[in-house]
N, C-alpha and C positions, 0 to 999 in steps of 0.2 A: 691345840698344837699349833706350833707355829711354822712357817713355811719357809724352807730351803731350798734354795738353789743347787746346792751342792751335800750331798751326802757320803760320808765317806763310807767306802765299803770294803776295801782292803786292809790290810794290815800296814802297809806303808803309808796309806792315806789318814789312818788313825794317828799315825806317829806323829805327835807335836812338834817334835824338832825339824823333822822331814817337810812337814806341811807350813813351818814359819820359813825354811829355806826357798820352798817353793814359790810364797806368796811375795816374798821378799823380792825375789829374781820378777817375778811378774811384775810387782810394783814399779822396779827399778827401770823395766824395760818397757813397758807401756806407757810412760811419759814420754818418751821420743816419739812413738805412734802419735801420740794426741797432738804434739807439735806438728809432725809432719802431714797430719792429715790437714790440720787448720791450714797450714802453710801450702799443701797442694790447691785447696780451694782457694785461697788467696791470690794464688799464680793464676789459676785458672779464669776469675772474672776479673783479673787485672789486665792480664793479655789476649783474651779470648773473646767472643762475640756473644757469650750468654748473657753478659750485663747491658748490652747493646739491644739485645732481643728480647730480653724478660727481664727488666731491672727490679720489679718488685719481688718477683719470685727468686731473682739472686739475692737480694737482700733477705729476705724471710727465711732463706735457706741458711745464710750465711750467720745472720742471728742466731738461729736454733743449733748451729752446729757451734758457734761461739760460747751459747749457754751450756751446752752439753759437754763440750771440752772441760768447760771451768768446773760442772759438777762431777767429771771424772777426775779431773787433775786434784780437787778436793782430798778424794779417796787415796790419791798416790803420795800425793806430797805431805799428808796429815798420816801417813801408813804406820808410823811407830807409834803415836798417840790412840789413835783408833783401834790398830789391831791388839794393842796390850788392853784394852776394854774388852774385847771380846773377838778371837779371831773368826768364828763363825757369821759373827753380824758384818765384820768387815766385808768377808767374801760376798755374803748375800747381797750386800748394797754395790760393791762394786760390779760382781756380776749382772747385776740389774742394770747398772748406769751404763754399763758395755752393751748389754743387749738393746736399752734404748738407744745408745747412741750409733749402735749398726743398723737399726732400724731407720735412723734418721739419716745415715749416709745412704741406705736405700731409696730414701726419698730424693734425696739429691741426685742421684745417678737417674732415677727414673725421670725426674723432672728435666735433667739437663739433656738424655737422650732422646726425650719426648720433643723437647724445645728445638734442637739443633739436628738431630738425626746423628747418624755415625758421621759426622764432619767437625771441622774445628776441634776442639779441645775435648770432646767426647770419648775418642779412641784414646788419648792419653790418659784420660782420668780411669778410663775401665782397665788400662795395664796399669795404672798405681794401683786401683783397687784390688785386681788380682795378685799382685806383687805383694801389697800389704798384707792381703789375707792371709796368703802363704807364707810370710815372716811371721806373724803371730800365731800360728797352728801350733809351733812347737812352745810358745810361752804357755796355752791352753791345754796342751797335753796330759798333763798330770788330772786334770778334771775330766768328768765324762759330760 
């Protein structure tokens, strides 16, 4: 038995046309979030104190974020080709990549907060995280 992060349980979730529309919308709007998150981090290290206080940590966090952003972007920008081969496989890989990306963003936020406390750019990054999290909640709403 293969592992699945999403198992359709309702009639609407088993409707292929509905799921294609939902997944297409998720792929379309998630790309903006990837770019915004990476941009927010770049602005943070460019104009803040984080890179001055902890340069190695800032570079490692940025490199990890760039790698995971590109990994997730692969599934978004190749959506049509990958989805056509297997919607369930695409969904599982994209959810996995999103979970790993969220975990890495958590690492960034923890290291930023432990390094700077709630000064400098930390409150701005936390505010961005809250706004971003609440804005993507509607994208993942059809999934449990």
